[in-house]
N, C-alpha and C positions, 0 to 999 in steps of 0.2 A: 644359873652360867646358862647360856646359851645356845641350845644346841645347833649341830651343824644341820643345813638345810640339804633336806632326803632326796630334794631335786638332786643337786649338785652332786652327793656322794655318790647314790645310783652314777648317773651317769660316769661317771670317773673310776669305778669298779668296773664297769663294762668295758671302758675304752682298754683302762687295765689289764683286762682277759683279753681283749683281742689283742695285747702289744706282745701279752707272755708266747701267746699262741704263732705269731708270725714272730718273734723275736727270739725265740726261744724253740719251739715243738715247731714249726718247717723251715727254719733256717740250719742246714744242717752242714756239718762240719767240708764238705767238697764243696759250698755255695763260700765259709767263710776263708774259704784259701783259695779259689777265684778270684775274690775279691780282693785278696790279700796283692795276687799277681799282676791283676789285669786295672785291679786301679779299677779308676773310671769309665773303660772301654770293658770291663765286666757285664755279662748278658746276666747271670745270677746278680747280683746289683740290682740291677733292673726288676728281674725277677722276685726280689726281695723287697722290691719299692712296691711291686704290685699285690703283693701277700697284704704285704701294713696296710694299703688302702682294700682291699675286699677284707680284711678281720674287721679292722674299721668298720665297714662300711656296713657293713652283714649284723652286726654285735650293734650298733649303734641307731643303723638307720639311717642316719647322718651323711651323706655322699661329698654332700661342699666337706661339711668338716674330716671326712674324713680323706679328700684331696690335701687341705690343708696338713695333717697328720701326716698320710703320706711322703710331700714333698718337702716339710722340716725333717723328717724319719733319713729321706737320703740324703740331704745335705748337713747334718749331723756326720752319717755313715761317711761319706764321703771325704770330711774333714777329719773322721777320727783316721783312716787309712794314710790318708798324707801324711798326715800326718807322725806315724808309725808307730804312737809306742803301745805296747800293749800289756802294761802294770795295772796294778790295782788303782791305783790314783784315776787315772784314765780311764778305768771301766766303770767306775764310781760315779766319772765328772758325764762320763756319755748314757750315762742313766740317767740318773737328774736333772738334763734336758730335757730328753726324753717325756718325764717325769710330769716335766712343766709344761712342756708342749701337752701334751692331757690333760693338764691342770687347765692352761689357759682356753682347749678346745670341751673342755667340761662348762669350765662358767661361761660361755658364748653359747650353749644349746638352751646352760637350763636358765641364762639372765639371772641370778641369782647373789649377783657378787655384794651387794646391801647385805646381804642375809649374812654372808661370810663373813662381812665386815664386822656385821654387828659382833658374829662368833669369837671372832682372834680380841673384838675387844675384850667382850667378857672374861674369854680363857687369861687374859693380862693382867684381868683384877681378880683373877681368882686365887686364893691363897693354896688351896690345894695342889694347884698348879705349879706353882712356882718349889712350892716341897717339893714335888715328885719330880722335876728339874732338875733340882735340885740334888738329890737325892743319886738319880744315875748319874750327873758329873763327875760327882764326890768321889763313885768307888772302882773309876776305872783309873786315869793317870794317874790323882791326886795320890790315889790309896796305896797306888803300885809304888812312889816315889815314899811315902811315906812308912811302909814295910820293909821296904831296901833297907833305910832308918834304923828304926827297930832291930832288925835281926844283922847289921853290920858286926857287932861283935863274938856274934856266931858264925858268921860267915867268913871272919878270920881266923876260924880255929879250922875251914878245912883242909887237907892239902891237896897238896898240890895235884895230883891224880883227880880230885875231886873234882876241881875248879875247870879241869881241862878233858871232861867227861865232854862227848857228843852228843848233841843237842842241836835242836835245830834252833837260828837262831831267834831271840827275845820270843821263843816258844813259852813256857812259865812264865811270863808277862800279859801274856795273850789269853793265855791256860783261864790266868785269876780275874783278869778281867770276865770273861765269859762266865766263871763262876759265880762270880758275884752278882754280876746283873742276873743271872737267874734265880738266887737265892734270894736277890730282893725285891723280884717279879713273885714269888712265891709266898713271901711275907704279905705282898699288897694285894692279892690277891686271898691269900689267909688257906693260903695250902702247905701247910706248917711239914705236914709229913711228907711230902718231895726236895724237902730238905734234906732230910735225910738221907732218901735215896741218894741226890747225887752225890755225899758225901761216903757214902758207900760203897758205889761207882768208881768212887776217885780212887777209894782207899785200894781196892781190888785191882784198881790198875799200879799199885804201885807197892806192893807184894814182892817184888821180886827187887827193890833194891835193898840186897842182905847189908849194906856198910852202915855202921848203926850212927854214925856221924851223919852224914847226908842224910837218912832218913828223919833225924830230929830236927837236923834244918828244914827239912823239907813242910816235915810235919809242924812245926812252931808257925813257918810264914803261912801255909795253910790254916790252923787254929787266928791266927793274926786276923786274915783275909776275912773267915766266916763272924768272927768276935763283931769287927766293925762293920763288917755288911747289916748286920745281924740290929744290932743296935741303931743303924739308919734305920732301918725300914721303921723300927716301933717308933722312930722319933716322929718318923711320917705319920705314921698309922696313929701319933699323939696330937700330930698339929692338925693333921685334914679331919678328927674328929671331935675337935674341941669346940 
């Protein structure tokens, strides 16, 4: 499989570091509040755009590209401010748009689009890539549905008091997804011992669950989650090594 063009990767990393500096390290809470309040009239907004330009220019050495990044960054930020959304989806979209701009800028500087296309084609023809992509997708929401179905018979045995426990909305589902992502990653990089530490850490957090039915229900769900993920990980390793 063809590797990523090194020139493109180097420039993209530099621009990503510049983005982190300008969007996180050098953007203060007072600036964010001022932008939300005064919108396009905010002095802090233009200060942030200026910092974005300087960070990109100084780290990459490309002043014209830095100007392009700063202007597009400002347009994205202004749009986000006027839309007024502050949820996780809007945050992900905002950062994804910034990253796309950085990718375009890196391609512009490196002039390695043909090599990147070759890499994309080789990746699409790789059995290992598709096996790993399938594995990571399968252990997220599909497995959550499977576990819910398989544990339904025991869930019905829980008293109403257990059902009404004060817990974060869907926290258990997301904990399970992140747990499976870590386990699959540990398997693929041959760090099986780390799985034991992960399970032990979760067990410590569950020590205070004194109700036996609830503890057994959680244990069943956890073991199902781990067993399925381990099987998926071993299957991927078998496919990639075949």
